Residue, then its C-alpha position, 0 to 999 in steps of 0.5 A: m385545494l387540489n394542488y395542496l393535496k398533491c403537495a402534501f402527498t408528495l411530501c408524505c412520499i418523501f418522508v416514507c421513502l427515506p430511511l430513518s437512519a441512512k448508512l453512511i459508510t461501506i467497507t467494500e474491501k477488507q483484510y482485517q489483520s495486521g498488515g492488511y487494509l480496508v477500502v472505504q466508500a461513502a459520500p465524496y469528501s466525507m471525513v474519516e477518523f481512524l487510529d488517530t489519523s484524519y482522512t478525506l475521501d476522494a471525489k468519487g467517494y473512495l479511501s484506502i487505509g493501511l493497517s500496520r504490522e503492529v495494529s490488532g484488536n478492536k479499533r474504532i472508525s468514524i465517518t462524518s458526511p459533508s452534511g455533518e452526519v456521523e457514523r461509527k463502527t468497531l473493527r476487529i483486527t486479527p493479530r499475526k504471528y511473524k516468522v524469524q528469518r536469518v540471512n547470512g553472507v551479507p557484506t559487513s558494510r550492508v549490515t553496519p554501514p561505514a560512517e561515510v555512507v550514512k548521509r547517503i542513506q539518510a538522503e535516499a530515505k528522505k527521497v523515498r518518503d517525499v515521493r510517497a507523501k504525494i497522493g496521485d489521483y488515479d483509480y488503478w488501485r481499485t479498478d485493476v486486479f493485482q497480479w504477481p510482478v514475477q513468478g518464482r519461489i517465495t523466500g521471504v515474507y512480510g513482517s518477519e524478524r530479520f537477522y543479518n549475519g546474526k545481527a537483528g535488523s528491521p522487520h522485512w516489509g516485502i515479499d521476496i520472490a526468487a527468480p533468475k537474474g534478468e527475469s522480467v518484472y511486470a507492473p502488478a497493476g497500472g500506475k505512474i512511475v514516481l521513482a526510478e533509481e539504479d543504485l540505492y544503498y540498501s535496495g539497489g535498483t529501485i522503482i516506486l509505482d504509484h497506483g493512486a490514492g496513496v497506494f504504492s508498489t516498490f520493487l527492490h534489488l533490480s538489475s535493470v530499471d527500464v522505466k522513467v519517472g513520470q511514465f504511466v504503465k499498464k498492468g502486466e507491462h515490463i518495468a524492470a529485471v530481477g537482480s541482486t543489487g543493494r543488500s542482497t545475497g542472490p537474485h530475487l525481487d523484493w516487492r513491497m506495498n505502502i498505503r501512504d506511510v503504512r507498510v502493508d502486506a503485498a500478498l494480501w492484494i493478490k486475488e488472481 
């Protein structure tokens, strides 16, 4: 009888202590605006549905999601735990107004490429896409506090409408930071070098740094690429030098960030 009462008391405590409706999802970081991002924390390997895309949290229970330039308004996010519990939230994404920037003095061949380089451009674009399709299992993206890769005057911002020699181009996806040619470029956070090219047609000297979980930094127009593919670098480590290679009219660093295939605003990752 005594054992029965002990068992009953234990069961009672379990039911009293457990919440009736446990919170499945926590958004630990958020930039609820076009070009922003959110960091989701929940049970490892939970499934998330957002903007018609399915994601799986990593083994530590984290997930990064990018918000594209065009995303705004009320958007629904849902999470399903490994045990089948479901939670839904509505996120309010603030729209942004983007600047118009006119860039003149660009060589004609970099605005309207000649037919003989089209295949080269397509091959380079595929190489970049393939690199970003691989998700690295690293935690730098959430353990390091991002810093500016170079100091200088901001001459171009994320999302702006670009006109090259008067001709409309794609939106600008990075932050342009004016600096002298040869100025050191430093890793804004740790990660693995997954692309290191001396001369891509549009971006010239180019590096892609994988911070893990689909979070990538890309550095364009470099005069010197001082790392190799497969190399791990720490936050603040020298990786390259500022230049004006590719489609550029003067020395500067174009720093871009992606979360998987979504282009996000790198400036929103700076907390220092």
